[in-house]
C-alpha positions in Angstrom: 86.8 -36.7 153.6 84.8 -33.8 151.7 84.1 -34.2 147.8 86.4 -31.9 145.7 83.9 -31.6 142.9 82.3 -28.4 143.0 78.6 -28.6 141.9 77.7 -25.8 139.0 75.1 -24.2 140.6 76.5 -24.0 143.9 79.5 -22.3 142.2 77.2 -19.9 140.4 78.3 -16.9 142.5 82.3 -17.7 141.7 81.4 -18.7 137.9 79.7 -15.3 137.5 82.6 -13.6 138.2 85.1 -15.5 135.7 85.0 -14.2 131.7 84.7 -16.5 128.4 84.5 -20.2 130.7 83.7 -22.2 127.9 82.9 -25.8 127.6 82.6 -28.5 125.1 79.3 -30.3 125.4 80.9 -34.4 125.1 80.2 -35.5 128.3 83.0 -37.6 130.5 85.7 -36.7 128.0 88.6 -33.9 128.8 86.8 -30.7 127.5 89.2 -26.9 127.2 87.8 -25.1 130.5 89.0 -21.3 130.0 89.5 -18.9 133.1 90.3 -15.0 132.7 92.0 -15.8 129.9 93.8 -18.8 130.6 92.8 -22.0 129.0 93.1 -25.6 129.9 91.8 -29.0 129.8 89.9 -30.2 132.2 87.1 -33.0 132.7 83.6 -31.7 132.8 81.0 -34.2 134.1 77.3 -33.3 132.9 74.9 -35.0 135.2 71.4 -34.4 135.8 71.4 -31.3 133.5 74.4 -29.5 136.2 78.3 -29.3 134.9 80.4 -30.2 137.4 84.6 -29.7 137.1 87.1 -30.7 139.9 87.8 -27.1 141.7 91.7 -28.2 142.4 91.9 -28.3 138.1 90.0 -25.0 137.8 92.1 -23.6 140.5 95.6 -24.7 138.4 94.0 -23.3 134.9 93.3 -19.7 136.8 96.2 -19.6 138.8 94.9 -19.9 141.7 94.2 -21.9 144.9 91.9 -24.3 146.3 92.0 -25.3 150.1 89.8 -28.2 151.8 89.3 -27.9 155.8 86.4 -30.0 157.3 83.6 -29.8 154.9 84.4 -26.5 153.8 85.7 -25.7 150.2 87.5 -22.4 149.7 88.9 -21.7 146.5 90.5 -18.6 145.6 90.8 -16.8 142.1 93.2 -14.1 140.9 91.8 -10.8 140.1 91.6 -9.2 136.7 90.3 -6.4 135.0 89.7 -7.8 132.1 90.2 -11.5 130.9 91.6 -10.3 127.3 94.6 -7.8 129.1 97.8 -8.6 127.6 100.5 -10.5 129.8 102.6 -7.1 131.8 106.3 -6.5 129.6 109.6 -8.2 130.9 111.7 -5.8 132.3 114.2 -4.5 129.6 117.6 -5.5 130.4 120.0 -3.2 132.1 122.8 -2.3 129.1 125.2 -1.3 132.4 124.7 -4.8 133.3 126.0 -6.1 130.4 129.4 -7.5 130.9 130.3 -7.6 127.1 130.8 -5.3 124.3 128.4 -2.7 122.4 127.8 -3.7 119.0 128.8 -0.1 118.2 131.9 -0.1 120.0 133.2 -3.3 118.7 132.7 -1.8 114.9 134.7 1.1 115.9 137.1 -0.5 117.8 137.3 -2.7 114.9 137.7 0.0 112.5 140.5 1.2 114.6 142.6 -1.5 114.9 142.5 -1.7 111.0 144.1 1.9 111.5 146.6 1.3 113.4 147.9 -2.3 111.3 147.7 -0.1 108.6 149.6 2.7 109.5 152.2 -0.6 111.4 152.2 -2.6 108.2 153.0 0.8 106.0 156.3 1.1 108.0 157.5 -2.0 108.1 157.2 -2.3 104.2 159.0 0.8 103.6 162.2 -0.6 105.8 161.9 -3.6 103.9 161.8 -1.9 100.4 164.2 1.2 101.2 161.6 4.0 101.1 161.7 6.6 102.9 159.5 7.7 105.7 159.0 11.4 106.7 156.1 13.2 108.9 154.4 14.3 105.4 154.0 10.7 104.3 153.0 9.2 108.0 150.4 12.0 108.2 147.4 10.2 106.1 148.0 6.9 108.5 148.3 9.0 112.0 145.0 11.3 110.9 143.3 7.9 110.2 144.2 6.4 113.2 143.5 9.6 115.5 139.9 9.3 113.6 139.1 6.2 114.5 139.9 6.3 118.2 137.6 9.6 118.6 134.8 7.4 116.8 136.0 4.3 119.3 135.1 7.1 122.5 131.7 8.4 121.3 130.7 4.7 121.0 132.2 3.5 124.5 129.0 3.0 126.5 129.7 -0.3 128.4 132.4 -0.7 130.9 134.3 -3.2 128.7 133.7 -0.7 126.3 135.6 1.9 128.5 138.0 -0.4 129.6 139.2 -1.7 126.1 138.9 1.8 124.9 142.4 2.3 127.0 143.6 -0.4 125.1 143.4 0.7 121.9 144.4 4.1 123.3 147.6 2.3 124.5 148.4 0.8 121.0 147.5 4.1 119.5 150.3 5.7 121.6 152.7 2.8 120.9 152.2 3.2 117.0 153.1 6.9 117.3 156.4 6.8 119.5 157.5 4.0 116.7 156.7 5.8 113.9 158.2 8.9 115.4 161.8 6.9 116.3 161.5 5.5 112.4 161.3 9.0 111.2 164.3 10.1 113.2 166.1 7.7 112.3 165.5 8.4 108.6 166.4 12.1 109.1 169.5 11.1 110.8 170.3 8.7 107.7 170.4 6.1 109.9 170.7 2.6 107.8 167.6 0.3 108.9 167.9 -3.3 107.7 164.6 -5.8 107.3 165.5 -7.9 110.2 166.4 -4.2 112.3 162.4 -3.8 112.0 161.4 -7.7 113.0 164.2 -7.5 116.2 162.9 -3.9 117.2 161.1 -4.5 120.4 158.3 -1.8 120.5 157.4 -3.2 116.7 157.1 -6.8 118.2 154.8 -5.5 120.7 152.3 -3.5 118.6 152.0 -6.6 116.9 151.4 -8.4 120.2 149.1 -5.7 120.8 147.3 -6.5 117.7 146.9 -10.0 118.1 145.4 -9.5 121.6 143.3 -6.7 120.6 141.8 -8.9 117.8 141.2 -12.0 119.6 139.3 -9.8 122.7 136.8 -8.5 119.4 136.3 -11.9 118.8 135.4 -13.2 122.3 133.0 -10.0 122.7 134.6 -10.4 125.7 137.1 -8.0 127.6 140.6 -9.1 128.8 143.8 -7.6 129.7 146.6 -9.6 129.2 149.5 -6.9 129.7 150.8 -7.1 125.9 148.9 -3.3 125.1 150.9 -1.5 127.9 
């Protein structure tokens, strides 16, 4: 069986091609062997003024390979332009493959949900306290919610962002419809009690939709439970 120990003088042509090979000087102890900038522990034997190292260990440290056939030992080492070359950078992740929400959209989406919730709560509190609800009174809420949706639309980049943006649009449309209904009733002097608000199907759907959007934002993942349709 051929020996797996490579005699240093026979390996000279190979060793000359490898930069920065360092041997410690303590015989029969694990030494630090550096090959092409890759270091590892290897036993180096000093005998009769020569250094011997296990070729399999050399191949492992250098990320190469070694093969034994008959009385022939074939050591293959990877080529390298420079022992100090930096490792290749990992490919940048593809943002389109990200199933979650982008940070800018998540921030804008939360702001839009807050604007719709304030609009809804403002009208509900006005009814409970018998305050007047008019076009002029709701215009501030309306403008804030419209601006919030525009910002969320600009921030939407991923597939999840765009899917959630549609639900935000649905929520805003429902809010506008409910607001218009309340204003119309006030114009017609229709009396509304606090119970009328709580029992209003569209108001309840708006609340359920808002809770669903908030849970989605907290999870960071898009899902549609149908409440915003």
